[in-house]
All heavy atoms as a GROMACS GRO file, in nm:
protein
  611
    1MET      N    1   8.394   8.780   9.594
    1MET     CA    2   8.534   8.803   9.629
    1MET      C    3   8.542   8.872   9.766
    1MET      O    4   8.467   8.963   9.795
    1MET     CB    5   8.600   8.891   9.522
    1MET     CG    6   8.734   8.944   9.568
    1MET     SD    7   8.813   9.050   9.448
    1MET     CE    8   8.914   8.928   9.370
    2ASN      N    9   8.635   8.827   9.843
    2ASN     CA   10   8.657   8.886   9.974
    2ASN      C   11   8.738   9.014   9.958
    2ASN      O   12   8.854   9.009   9.922
    2ASN     CB   13   8.730   8.786  10.064
    2ASN     CG   14   8.751   8.838  10.203
    2ASN    OD1   15   8.722   8.952  10.233
    2ASN    ND2   16   8.802   8.752  10.288
    3ALA      N   17   8.676   9.127   9.983
    3ALA     CA   18   8.744   9.255   9.962
    3ALA      C   19   8.766   9.329  10.093
    3ALA      O   20   8.763   9.451  10.096
    3ALA     CB   21   8.665   9.340   9.864
    4THR      N   22   8.792   9.256  10.200
    4THR     CA   23   8.815   9.321  10.329
    4THR      C   24   8.939   9.409  10.324
    4THR      O   25   8.952   9.502  10.403
    4THR     CB   26   8.828   9.220  10.443
    4THR    OG1   27   8.933   9.129  10.412
    4THR    CG2   28   8.698   9.143  10.463
    5TRP      N   29   9.031   9.382  10.233
    5TRP     CA   30   9.151   9.464  10.219
    5TRP      C   31   9.113   9.608  10.188
    5TRP      O   32   9.186   9.700  10.226
    5TRP     CB   33   9.244   9.408  10.111
    5TRP     CG   34   9.183   9.394   9.976
    5TRP    CD1   35   9.122   9.282   9.925
    5TRP    CD2   36   9.174   9.493   9.874
    5TRP    NE1   37   9.076   9.306   9.798
    5TRP    CE2   38   9.107   9.436   9.763
    5TRP    CE3   39   9.216   9.626   9.863
    5TRP    CZ2   40   9.082   9.505   9.646
    5TRP    CZ3   41   9.191   9.695   9.746
    5TRP    CH2   42   9.125   9.635   9.638
    6ARG      N   43   9.001   9.630  10.122
    6ARG     CA   44   8.960   9.766  10.085
    6ARG      C   45   8.940   9.856  10.206
    6ARG      O   46   8.960   9.976  10.197
    6ARG     CB   47   8.831   9.763  10.003
    6ARG     CG   48   8.849   9.703   9.867
    6ARG     CD   49   8.717   9.700   9.794
    6ARG     NE   50   8.729   9.628   9.671
    6ARG     CZ   51   8.690   9.674   9.554
    6ARG    NH1   52   8.636   9.793   9.544
    6ARG    NH2   53   8.704   9.602   9.446
    7HIS      N   54   8.902   9.798  10.318
    7HIS     CA   55   8.879   9.876  10.440
    7HIS      C   56   9.009   9.933  10.497
    7HIS      O   57   9.006  10.028  10.574
    7HIS     CB   58   8.808   9.792  10.546
    7HIS     CG   59   8.673   9.746  10.503
    7HIS    ND1   60   8.567   9.832  10.484
    7HIS    CD2   61   8.626   9.623  10.473
    7HIS    CE1   62   8.462   9.764  10.444
    7HIS    NE2   63   8.495   9.638  10.436
    8ARG      N   64   9.122   9.875  10.458
    8ARG     CA   65   9.252   9.921  10.508
    8ARG      C   66   9.329  10.003  10.405
    8ARG      O   67   9.443  10.042  10.428
    8ARG     CB   68   9.335   9.801  10.553
    8ARG     CG   69   9.267   9.724  10.665
    8ARG     CD   70   9.350   9.612  10.727
    8ARG     NE   71   9.469   9.570  10.659
    8ARG     CZ   72   9.480   9.457  10.586
    8ARG    NH1   73   9.378   9.377  10.570
    8ARG    NH2   74   9.594   9.425  10.531
    9ALA      N   75   9.268  10.028  10.291
    9ALA     CA   76   9.337  10.096  10.181
    9ALA      C   77   9.361  10.244  10.212
    9ALA      O   78   9.276  10.312  10.270
    9ALA     CB   79   9.255  10.084  10.053
   10SER      N   80   9.477  10.292  10.173
   10SER     CA   81   9.512  10.433  10.194
   10SER      C   82   9.422  10.527  10.115
   10SER      O   83   9.408  10.644  10.150
   10SER     CB   84   9.658  10.457  10.153
   10SER     OG   85   9.745  10.386  10.237
   11CYS      N   86   9.362  10.478  10.010
   11CYS     CA   87   9.277  10.561   9.925
   11CYS      C   88   9.134  10.573   9.978
   11CYS      O   89   9.056  10.655   9.929
   11CYS     CB   90   9.273  10.506   9.783
   11CYS     SG   91   9.207  10.338   9.772
   12ARG      N   92   9.101  10.494  10.076
   12ARG     CA   93   8.965  10.495  10.129
   12ARG      C   94   8.927  10.636  10.175
   12ARG      O   95   8.996  10.700  10.254
   12ARG     CB   96   8.955  10.396  10.244
   12ARG     CG   97   8.815  10.381  10.299
   12ARG     CD   98   8.815  10.276  10.410
   12ARG     NE   99   8.696  10.287  10.488
   12ARG     CZ  100   8.595  10.202  10.483
   12ARG    NH1  101   8.603  10.099  10.403
   12ARG    NH2  102   8.488  10.220  10.558
   13GLY      N  103   8.815  10.684  10.124
   13GLY     CA  104   8.765  10.815  10.161
   13GLY      C  105   8.821  10.930  10.079
   13GLY      O  106   8.775  11.043  10.094
   14LEU      N  107   8.917  10.902   9.993
   14LEU     CA  108   8.973  11.008   9.909
   14LEU      C  109   8.888  11.023   9.782
   14LEU      O  110   8.813  10.934   9.745
   14LEU     CB  111   9.117  10.975   9.870
   14LEU     CG  112   9.218  10.964   9.983
   14LEU    CD1  113   9.356  10.930   9.929
   14LEU    CD2  114   9.223  11.093  10.063
   15ASP      N  115   8.905  11.135   9.716
   15ASP     CA  116   8.836  11.161   9.590
   15ASP      C  117   8.882  11.059   9.486
   15ASP      O  118   9.001  11.052   9.453
   15ASP     CB  119   8.867  11.302   9.543
   15ASP     CG  120   8.794  11.342   9.417
   15ASP    OD1  121   8.726  11.257   9.356
   15ASP    OD2  122   8.806  11.460   9.379
   16ALA      N  123   8.791  10.980   9.435
   16ALA     CA  124   8.825  10.874   9.339
   16ALA      C  125   8.886  10.930   9.211
   16ALA      O  126   8.962  10.860   9.142
   16ALA     CB  127   8.701  10.791   9.306
   17ASP      N  128   8.857  11.054   9.178
   17ASP     CA  129   8.912  11.113   9.055
   17ASP      C  130   9.064  11.112   9.054
   17ASP      O  131   9.125  11.106   8.947
   17ASP     CB  132   8.863  11.257   9.038
   17ASP     CG  133   8.716  11.265   9.000
   17ASP    OD1  134   8.658  11.161   8.960
   17ASP    OD2  135   8.658  11.375   9.012
   18ILE      N  136   9.126  11.115   9.172
   18ILE     CA  137   9.272  11.110   9.181
   18ILE      C  138   9.324  10.983   9.114
   18ILE      O  139   9.429  10.984   9.052
   18ILE     CB  140   9.318  11.112   9.330
   18ILE    CG1  141   9.281  11.244   9.395
   18ILE    CG2  142   9.468  11.084   9.342
   18ILE    CD1  143   9.298  11.243   9.547
   19PHE      N  144   9.247  10.876   9.125
   19PHE     CA  145   9.292  10.745   9.076
   19PHE      C  146   9.249  10.716   8.933
   19PHE      O  147   9.272  10.606   8.882
   19PHE     CB  148   9.244  10.636   9.173
   19PHE     CG  149   9.304  10.656   9.309
   19PHE    CD1  150   9.239  10.731   9.405
   19PHE    CD2  151   9.430  10.607   9.338
   19PHE    CE1  152   9.296  10.755   9.529
   19PHE    CE2  153   9.489  10.631   9.461
   19PHE     CZ  154   9.422  10.705   9.556
   20TYR      N  155   9.190  10.814   8.869
   20TYR     CA  156   9.151  10.804   8.728
   20TYR      C  157   9.205  10.924   8.651
   20TYR      O  158   9.129  11.007   8.602
   20TYR     CB  159   8.999  10.792   8.715
   20TYR     CG  160   8.949  10.662   8.774
   20TYR    CD1  161   8.910  10.654   8.907
   20TYR    CD2  162   8.947  10.546   8.697
   20TYR    CE1  163   8.869  10.535   8.962
   20TYR    CE2  164   8.905  10.426   8.752
   20TYR     CZ  165   8.867  10.420   8.884
   20TYR     OH  166   8.826  10.302   8.939
   21PRO      N  167   9.338  10.934   8.642
   21PRO     CA  168   9.400  11.049   8.575
   21PRO      C  169   9.372  11.047   8.424
   21PRO      O  170   9.345  10.941   8.366
   21PRO     CB  171   9.549  11.030   8.603
   21PRO     CG  172   9.566  10.884   8.621
   21PRO     CD  173   9.438  10.837   8.688
   22VAL      N  174   9.381  11.163   8.366
   22VAL     CA  175   9.358  11.177   8.222
   22VAL      C  176   9.463  11.100   8.142
   22VAL      O  177   9.433  11.038   8.041
   22VAL     CB  178   9.357  11.327   8.182
   22VAL    CG1  179   9.346  11.344   8.033
   22VAL    CG2  180   9.244  11.398   8.254
   23SER      N  181   9.587  11.102   8.190
   23SER     CA  182   9.694  11.030   8.122
   23SER      C  183   9.787  10.967   8.226
   23SER      O  184   9.783  11.002   8.344
   23SER     CB  185   9.775  11.125   8.033
   23SER     OG  186   9.855  11.210   8.113
   24ASP      N  187   9.869  10.874   8.180
   24ASP     CA  188   9.966  10.810   8.270
   24ASP      C  189  10.061  10.912   8.332
   24ASP      O  190  10.108  10.894   8.443
   24ASP     CB  191  10.046  10.703   8.196
   24ASP     CG  192   9.963  10.580   8.163
   24ASP    OD1  193   9.844  10.576   8.200
   24ASP    OD2  194  10.018  10.488   8.099
   25ASP      N  195  10.087  11.019   8.259
   25ASP     CA  196  10.176  11.124   8.310
   25ASP      C  197  10.117  11.195   8.432
   25ASP      O  198  10.191  11.254   8.511
   25ASP     CB  199  10.206  11.227   8.202
   25ASP     CG  200  10.286  11.168   8.087
   25ASP    OD1  201  10.360  11.070   8.110
   25ASP    OD2  202  10.275  11.220   7.975
   26ASP      N  203   9.986  11.190   8.447
   26ASP     CA  204   9.918  11.255   8.559
   26ASP      C  205   9.892  11.160   8.676
   26ASP      O  206   9.818  11.193   8.768
   26ASP     CB  207   9.784  11.314   8.513
   26ASP     CG  208   9.801  11.419   8.406
   26ASP    OD1  209   9.903  11.492   8.410
   26ASP    OD2  210   9.713  11.430   8.320
   27ALA      N  211   9.954  11.043   8.674
   27ALA     CA  212   9.926  10.940   8.774
   27ALA      C  213  10.009  10.951   8.901
   27ALA      O  214   9.987  10.877   8.996
   27ALA     CB  215   9.947  10.802   8.712
   28SER      N  216  10.102  11.045   8.907
   28SER     CA  217  10.197  11.049   9.018
   28SER      C  218  10.132  11.070   9.154
   28SER      O  219  10.176  11.012   9.254
   28SER     CB  220  10.306  11.153   8.994
   28SER     OG  221  10.248  11.281   8.981
   29GLU      N  222  10.025  11.150   9.162
   29GLU     CA  223   9.960  11.171   9.292
   29GLU      C  224   9.900  11.041   9.344
   29GLU      O  225   9.920  11.004   9.460
   29GLU     CB  226   9.851  11.278   9.279
   29GLU     CG  227   9.784  11.309   9.412
   29GLU     CD  228   9.677  11.417   9.401
   29GLU    OE1  229   9.650  11.467   9.291
   29GLU    OE2  230   9.622  11.451   9.507
   30ALA      N  231   9.830  10.970   9.258
   30ALA     CA  232   9.771  10.842   9.299
   30ALA      C  233   9.880  10.741   9.334
   30ALA      O  234   9.870  10.670   9.435
   30ALA     CB  235   9.682  10.788   9.188
   31GLN      N  236   9.984  10.735   9.253
   31GLN     CA  237  10.090  10.639   9.278
   31GLN      C  238  10.163  10.668   9.409
   31GLN      O  239  10.204  10.575   9.479
   31GLN     CB  240  10.186  10.634   9.160
   31GLN     CG  241  10.120  10.570   9.039
   31GLN     CD  242  10.203  10.578   8.914
   31GLN    OE1  243  10.266  10.679   8.886
   31GLN    NE2  244  10.201  10.471   8.836
   32ALA      N  245  10.175  10.792   9.447
   32ALA     CA  246  10.238  10.828   9.574
   32ALA      C  247  10.154  10.777   9.691
   32ALA      O  248  10.208  10.730   9.792
   32ALA     CB  249  10.257  10.979   9.584
   33ILE      N  250  10.023  10.784   9.678
   33ILE     CA  251   9.934  10.731   9.782
   33ILE      C  252   9.949  10.579   9.789
   33ILE      O  253   9.961  10.521   9.897
   33ILE     CB  254   9.789  10.773   9.756
   33ILE    CG1  255   9.775  10.926   9.769
   33ILE    CG2  256   9.692  10.700   9.850
   33ILE    CD1  257   9.647  10.983   9.714
   34CYS      N  258   9.951  10.515   9.674
   34CYS     CA  259   9.966  10.369   9.669
   34CYS      C  260  10.100  10.322   9.726
   34CYS      O  261  10.108  10.214   9.784
   34CYS     CB  262   9.952  10.320   9.525
   34CYS     SG  263   9.789  10.344   9.452
   35ASP      N  264  10.203  10.403   9.708
   35ASP     CA  265  10.336  10.364   9.754
   35ASP      C  266  10.340  10.335   9.904
   35ASP      O  267  10.422  10.255   9.949
   35ASP     CB  268  10.439  10.472   9.722
   35ASP     CG  269  10.482  10.471   9.576
   35ASP    OD1  270  10.453  10.372   9.506
   35ASP    OD2  271  10.543  10.571   9.533
   36THR      N  272  10.254  10.401   9.981
   36THR     CA  273  10.255  10.381  10.126
   36THR      C  274  10.137  10.296  10.174
   36THR      O  275  10.116  10.283  10.294
   36THR     CB  276  10.251  10.517  10.198
   36THR    OG1  277  10.129  10.583  10.163
   36THR    CG2  278  10.370  10.603  10.160
   37CYS      N  279  10.062  10.240  10.082
   37CYS     CA  280   9.941  10.166  10.117
   37CYS      C  281   9.973  10.026  10.169
   37CYS      O  282  10.049   9.952  10.106
   37CYS     CB  283   9.849  10.156   9.996
   37CYS     SG  284   9.692  10.077  10.034
   38PRO      N  285   9.912   9.988  10.282
   38PRO     CA  286   9.939   9.855  10.338
   38PRO      C  287   9.875   9.741  10.259
   38PRO      O  288   9.909   9.625  10.280
   38PRO     CB  289   9.879   9.864  10.479
   38PRO     CG  290   9.771   9.966  10.467
   38PRO     CD  291   9.822  10.066  10.367
   39VAL      N  292   9.783   9.772  10.169
   39VAL     CA  293   9.716   9.666  10.092
   39VAL      C  294   9.739   9.683   9.942
   39VAL      O  295   9.656   9.645   9.859
   39VAL     CB  296   9.564   9.660  10.125
   39VAL    CG1  297   9.544   9.616  10.269
   39VAL    CG2  298   9.496   9.792  10.098
   40ARG      N  299   9.853   9.736   9.907
   40ARG     CA  300   9.884   9.759   9.766
   40ARG      C  301   9.881   9.630   9.684
   40ARG      O  302   9.826   9.626   9.575
   40ARG     CB  303  10.022   9.825   9.756
   40ARG     CG  304  10.062   9.855   9.616
   40ARG     CD  305  10.195   9.923   9.610
   40ARG     NE  306  10.230   9.954   9.472
   40ARG     CZ  307  10.332  10.026   9.436
   40ARG    NH1  308  10.412  10.076   9.527
   40ARG    NH2  309  10.356  10.048   9.310
   41GLN      N  310   9.939   9.524   9.735
   41GLN     CA  311   9.947   9.398   9.659
   41GLN      C  312   9.809   9.336   9.639
   41GLN      O  313   9.776   9.297   9.526
   41GLN     CB  314  10.043   9.300   9.726
   41GLN     CG  315  10.082   9.185   9.636
   41GLN     CD  316  10.151   9.230   9.508
   41GLN    OE1  317  10.235   9.320   9.508
   41GLN    NE2  318  10.116   9.169   9.395
   42PRO      N  319   9.724   9.324   9.743
   42PRO     CA  320   9.590   9.270   9.717
   42PRO      C  321   9.510   9.356   9.619
   42PRO      O  322   9.434   9.304   9.537
   42PRO     CB  323   9.522   9.268   9.854
   42PRO     CG  324   9.631   9.278   9.953
   42PRO     CD  325   9.747   9.346   9.885
   43CYS      N  326   9.530   9.486   9.624
   43CYS     CA  327   9.463   9.576   9.531
   43CYS      C  328   9.508   9.548   9.388
   43CYS      O  329   9.425   9.537   9.296
   43CYS     CB  330   9.494   9.721   9.571
   43CYS     SG  331   9.424   9.845   9.462
   44LEU      N  332   9.637   9.534   9.370
   44LEU     CA  333   9.691   9.505   9.237
   44LEU      C  334   9.639   9.370   9.187
   44LEU      O  335   9.596   9.357   9.072
   44LEU     CB  336   9.843   9.506   9.240
   44LEU     CG  337   9.913   9.466   9.111
   44LEU    CD1  338   9.871   9.556   8.995
   44LEU    CD2  339  10.064   9.468   9.130
   45GLU      N  340   9.642   9.269   9.273
   45GLU     CA  341   9.595   9.137   9.232
   45GLU      C  342   9.446   9.139   9.195
   45GLU      O  343   9.404   9.072   9.100
   45GLU     CB  344   9.622   9.034   9.341
   45GLU     CG  345   9.770   9.003   9.361
   45GLU     CD  346   9.842   8.956   9.234
   45GLU    OE1  347   9.782   8.884   9.152
   45GLU    OE2  348   9.960   8.994   9.218
   46HIS      N  349   9.367   9.218   9.267
   46HIS     CA  350   9.226   9.233   9.232
   46HIS      C  351   9.213   9.292   9.092
   46HIS      O  352   9.135   9.244   9.010
   46HIS     CB  353   9.155   9.324   9.334
   46HIS     CG  354   9.025   9.377   9.285
   46HIS    ND1  355   8.911   9.300   9.281
   46HIS    CD2  356   8.993   9.497   9.232
   46HIS    CE1  357   8.812   9.372   9.229
   46HIS    NE2  358   8.860   9.492   9.199
   47ALA      N  359   9.289   9.397   9.064
   47ALA     CA  360   9.282   9.463   8.934
   47ALA      C  361   9.325   9.369   8.822
   47ALA      O  362   9.265   9.368   8.715
   47ALA     CB  363   9.369   9.588   8.934
   48LEU      N  364   9.427   9.289   8.847
   48LEU     CA  365   9.474   9.195   8.746
   48LEU      C  366   9.370   9.085   8.722
   48LEU      O  367   9.340   9.051   8.608
   48LEU     CB  368   9.608   9.134   8.787
   48LEU     CG  369   9.726   9.231   8.794
   48LEU    CD1  370   9.846   9.164   8.858
   48LEU    CD2  371   9.759   9.288   8.657
   49ALA      N  372   9.315   9.032   8.830
   49ALA     CA  373   9.217   8.924   8.818
   49ALA      C  374   9.088   8.968   8.751
   49ALA      O  375   9.027   8.893   8.675
   49ALA     CB  376   9.187   8.866   8.957
   50SER      N  377   9.046   9.090   8.778
   50SER     CA  378   8.920   9.139   8.722
   50SER      C  379   8.942   9.222   8.595
   50SER      O  380   8.847   9.277   8.541
   50SER     CB  381   8.843   9.218   8.826
   50SER     OG  382   8.918   9.328   8.871
   51ARG      N  383   9.066   9.229   8.551
   51ARG     CA  384   9.100   9.301   8.428
   51ARG      C  385   9.049   9.445   8.428
   51ARG      O  386   8.988   9.492   8.332
   51ARG     CB  387   9.044   9.229   8.304
   51ARG     CG  388   9.090   9.087   8.285
   51ARG     CD  389   9.232   9.086   8.231
   51ARG     NE  390   9.265   8.963   8.159
   51ARG     CZ  391   9.327   8.860   8.214
   51ARG    NH1  392   9.361   8.864   8.341
   51ARG    NH2  393   9.358   8.756   8.142
   52GLU      N  394   9.076   9.514   8.539
   52GLU     CA  395   9.039   9.656   8.547
   52GLU      C  396   9.106   9.729   8.432
   52GLU      O  397   9.227   9.721   8.414
   52GLU     CB  398   9.083   9.717   8.680
   52GLU     CG  399   9.007   9.667   8.800
   52GLU     CD  400   8.865   9.720   8.807
   52GLU    OE1  401   8.828   9.812   8.732
   52GLU    OE2  402   8.789   9.666   8.888
   53ARG      N  403   9.028   9.800   8.354
   53ARG     CA  404   9.081   9.865   8.235
   53ARG      C  405   9.115  10.012   8.256
   53ARG      O  406   9.179  10.073   8.171
   53ARG     CB  407   8.981   9.851   8.121
   53ARG     CG  408   8.960   9.705   8.082
   53ARG     CD  409   8.860   9.688   7.971
   53ARG     NE  410   8.903   9.745   7.845
   53ARG     CZ  411   8.982   9.685   7.757
   53ARG    NH1  412   9.030   9.565   7.784
   53ARG    NH2  413   9.013   9.744   7.643
   54GLU      N  414   9.072  10.069   8.364
   54GLU     CA  415   9.096  10.212   8.387
   54GLU      C  416   9.146  10.233   8.529
   54GLU      O  417   9.120  10.154   8.618
   54GLU     CB  418   8.969  10.292   8.364
   54GLU     CG  419   8.918  10.286   8.222
   54GLU     CD  420   8.792  10.366   8.203
   54GLU    OE1  421   8.739  10.420   8.302
   54GLU    OE2  422   8.744  10.372   8.089
   55GLY      N  423   9.214  10.343   8.547
   55GLY     CA  424   9.254  10.386   8.680
   55GLY      C  425   9.385  10.327   8.729
   55GLY      O  426   9.447  10.245   8.664
   56ILE      N  427   9.423  10.377   8.846
   56ILE     CA  428   9.544  10.331   8.914
   56ILE      C  429   9.500  10.230   9.019
   56ILE      O  430   9.416  10.259   9.104
   56ILE     CB  431   9.616  10.449   8.983
   56ILE    CG1  432   9.644  10.562   8.884
   56ILE    CG2  433   9.743  10.401   9.053
   56ILE    CD1  434   9.730  10.524   8.766
   57TRP      N  435   9.553  10.111   9.011
   57TRP     CA  436   9.523  10.003   9.106
   57TRP      C  437   9.656   9.945   9.151
   57TRP      O  438   9.740   9.912   9.068
   57TRP     CB  439   9.439   9.894   9.040
   57TRP     CG  440   9.299   9.936   9.008
   57TRP    CD1  441   9.257  10.005   8.899
   57TRP    CD2  442   9.184   9.910   9.087
   57TRP    NE1  443   9.123  10.024   8.905
   57TRP    CE2  444   9.074   9.967   9.019
   57TRP    CE3  445   9.162   9.844   9.208
   57TRP    CZ2  446   8.945   9.960   9.068
   57TRP    CZ3  447   9.033   9.836   9.256
   57TRP    CH2  448   8.926   9.894   9.187
   58GLY      N  449   9.674   9.934   9.280
   58GLY     CA  450   9.800   9.878   9.331
   58GLY      C  451   9.920   9.959   9.288
   58GLY      O  452  10.031   9.908   9.279
   59GLY      N  453   9.898  10.086   9.259
   59GLY     CA  454  10.007  10.175   9.220
   59GLY      C  455  10.045  10.169   9.073
   59GLY      O  456  10.138  10.237   9.032
   60LEU      N  457   9.974  10.091   8.994
   60LEU     CA  458  10.009  10.076   8.854
   60LEU      C  459   9.900  10.128   8.761
   60LEU      O  460   9.781  10.119   8.792
   60LEU     CB  461  10.035   9.928   8.821
   60LEU     CG  462  10.147   9.861   8.900
   60LEU    CD1  463  10.164   9.717   8.851
   60LEU    CD2  464  10.276   9.937   8.890
   61THR      N  465   9.943  10.178   8.649
   61THR     CA  466   9.851  10.223   8.545
   61THR      C  467   9.799  10.101   8.469
   61THR      O  468   9.852   9.990   8.480
   61THR     CB  469   9.921  10.316   8.445
   61THR    OG1  470  10.023  10.242   8.377
   61THR    CG2  471   9.982  10.438   8.515
   62GLU      N  472   9.700  10.124   8.386
   62GLU     CA  473   9.644  10.015   8.307
   62GLU      C  474   9.751   9.957   8.214
   62GLU      O  475   9.761   9.836   8.199
   62GLU     CB  476   9.525  10.068   8.226
   62GLU     CG  477   9.437   9.958   8.171
   62GLU     CD  478   9.472   9.918   8.029
   62GLU    OE1  479   9.532  10.000   7.958
   62GLU    OE2  480   9.441   9.804   7.989
   63ARG      N  481   9.834  10.039   8.158
   63ARG     CA  482   9.942   9.993   8.070
   63ARG      C  483  10.040   9.904   8.147
   63ARG      O  484  10.082   9.798   8.098
   63ARG     CB  485  10.016  10.113   8.010
   63ARG     CG  486  10.133  10.072   7.922
   63ARG     CD  487  10.203  10.193   7.863
   63ARG     NE  488  10.112  10.262   7.774
   63ARG     CZ  489  10.109  10.394   7.757
   63ARG    NH1  490  10.192  10.471   7.822
   63ARG    NH2  491  10.025  10.450   7.673
   64GLU      N  492  10.076   9.944   8.268
   64GLU     CA  493  10.168   9.864   8.349
   64GLU      C  494  10.105   9.731   8.388
   64GLU      O  495  10.174   9.628   8.391
   64GLU     CB  496  10.209   9.943   8.473
   64GLU     CG  497  10.294  10.064   8.441
   64GLU     CD  498  10.309  10.162   8.557
   64GLU    OE1  499  10.213  10.178   8.636
   64GLU    OE2  500  10.417  10.222   8.567
   65ARG      N  501   9.976   9.732   8.416
   65ARG     CA  502   9.908   9.607   8.451
   65ARG      C  503   9.900   9.514   8.330
   65ARG      O  504   9.918   9.392   8.345
   65ARG     CB  505   9.768   9.635   8.506
   65ARG     CG  506   9.771   9.706   8.641
   65ARG     CD  507   9.636   9.708   8.708
   65ARG     NE  508   9.530   9.765   8.629
   65ARG     CZ  509   9.501   9.895   8.621
   65ARG    NH1  510   9.573   9.984   8.689
   65ARG    NH2  511   9.400   9.938   8.547
   66ARG      N  512   9.877   9.567   8.212
   66ARG     CA  513   9.876   9.483   8.090
   66ARG      C  514  10.011   9.415   8.071
   66ARG      O  515  10.019   9.298   8.033
   66ARG     CB  516   9.844   9.567   7.966
   66ARG     CG  517   9.697   9.591   7.945
   66ARG     CD  518   9.666   9.638   7.803
   66ARG     NE  519   9.760   9.734   7.752
   66ARG     CZ  520   9.738   9.865   7.738
   66ARG    NH1  521   9.622   9.916   7.774
   66ARG    NH2  522   9.830   9.945   7.689
   67ARG      N  523  10.118   9.488   8.099
   67ARG     CA  524  10.253   9.432   8.086
   67ARG      C  525  10.271   9.313   8.182
   67ARG      O  526  10.325   9.209   8.143
   67ARG     CB  527  10.357   9.540   8.115
   67ARG     CG  528  10.500   9.498   8.085
   67ARG     CD  529  10.600   9.611   8.105
   67ARG     NE  530  10.561   9.732   8.037
   67ARG     CZ  531  10.552   9.853   8.096
   67ARG    NH1  532  10.580   9.868   8.224
   67ARG    NH2  533  10.516   9.958   8.027
   68ILE      N  534  10.224   9.327   8.304
   68ILE     CA  535  10.234   9.217   8.401
   68ILE      C  536  10.156   9.096   8.352
   68ILE      O  537  10.204   8.982   8.360
   68ILE     CB  538  10.184   9.262   8.540
   68ILE    CG1  539  10.285   9.358   8.603
   68ILE    CG2  540  10.161   9.141   8.631
   68ILE    CD1  541  10.238   9.420   8.733
   69LEU      N  542  10.035   9.119   8.302
   69LEU     CA  543   9.954   9.008   8.253
   69LEU      C  544  10.022   8.937   8.137
   69LEU      O  545  10.022   8.813   8.130
   69LEU     CB  546   9.815   9.057   8.212
   69LEU     CG  547   9.725   9.099   8.327
   69LEU    CD1  548   9.598   9.166   8.274
   69LEU    CD2  549   9.689   8.980   8.415
   70ARG      N  550  10.084   9.012   8.046
   70ARG     CA  551  10.158   8.950   7.934
   70ARG      C  552  10.274   8.865   7.986
   70ARG      O  553  10.296   8.753   7.940
   70ARG     CB  554  10.210   9.056   7.838
   70ARG     CG  555  10.107   9.105   7.739
   70ARG     CD  556  10.171   9.183   7.625
   70ARG     NE  557  10.257   9.292   7.668
   70ARG     CZ  558  10.215   9.417   7.695
   70ARG    NH1  559  10.088   9.448   7.683
   70ARG    NH2  560  10.300   9.509   7.733
   71GLN      N  561  10.348   8.919   8.084
   71GLN     CA  562  10.462   8.846   8.140
   71GLN      C  563  10.416   8.718   8.208
   71GLN      O  564  10.479   8.614   8.195
   71GLN     CB  565  10.538   8.934   8.239
   71GLN     CG  566  10.613   9.047   8.173
   71GLN     CD  567  10.668   9.149   8.274
   71GLN    OE1  568  10.631   9.149   8.390
   71GLN    NE2  569  10.757   9.233   8.226
   72ARG      N  570  10.304   8.726   8.279
   72ARG     CA  571  10.254   8.606   8.348
   72ARG      C  572  10.209   8.500   8.247
   72ARG      O  573  10.229   8.381   8.271
   72ARG     CB  574  10.138   8.644   8.441
   72ARG     CG  575  10.185   8.716   8.565
   72ARG     CD  576  10.070   8.744   8.659
   72ARG     NE  577  10.116   8.812   8.779
   72ARG     CZ  578  10.036   8.846   8.879
   72ARG    NH1  579   9.907   8.819   8.874
   72ARG    NH2  580  10.086   8.907   8.984
   73ARG      N  581  10.148   8.543   8.138
   73ARG     CA  582  10.106   8.447   8.036
   73ARG      C  583  10.226   8.379   7.973
   73ARG      O  584  10.224   8.259   7.945
   73ARG     CB  585  10.022   8.516   7.928
   73ARG     CG  586   9.878   8.536   7.968
   73ARG     CD  587   9.792   8.571   7.850
   73ARG     NE  588   9.831   8.694   7.781
   73ARG     CZ  589   9.784   8.814   7.809
   73ARG    NH1  590   9.695   8.830   7.904
   73ARG    NH2  591   9.825   8.920   7.742
   74LYS      N  592  10.334   8.454   7.950
   74LYS     CA  593  10.454   8.397   7.889
   74LYS      C  594  10.519   8.294   7.979
   74LYS      O  595  10.574   8.195   7.932
   74LYS     CB  596  10.555   8.507   7.856
   74LYS     CG  597  10.517   8.590   7.738
   74LYS     CD  598  10.622   8.698   7.713
   74LYS     CE  599  10.580   8.788   7.597
   74LYS     NZ  600  10.677   8.896   7.574
   75SER      N  601  10.516   8.317   8.111
   75SER     CA  602  10.583   8.226   8.202
   75SER      C  603  10.493   8.112   8.250
   75SER      O  604  10.538   8.024   8.319
   75SER     CB  605  10.646   8.299   8.321
   75SER     OG  606  10.570   8.406   8.366
   76ALA      N  607  10.369   8.113   8.209
   76ALA     CA  608  10.276   8.007   8.251
   76ALA      C  609  10.295   7.881   8.169
   76ALA      O  610  10.348   7.878   8.064
   76ALA     CB  611  10.132   8.055   8.239
   0.00000   0.00000   0.00000
C-alpha cells in the first residue's frame, strides 16, 4: 500500500499513546489533532480498508469506523 500520506500527517512525531485512548470519552485530544490534519481522509480510508480495531484513525474511534463500514455494506 502506498502510504506517502503518512509523511504529511499532523500526528507524525507525536506520542502514539494520544491516539490509543483508554475509552472513547478520552479521544478528544487525538480527534482535535485529526480535525486539522491534511491527510485525514486517506488515514480514515486506510483504517477502514485494513480494519484497524484500535485507536483513532482519521479522527474516528473504532466504534465510529464500524458504523461507517456497516453503512457502506448496506448501500453496496
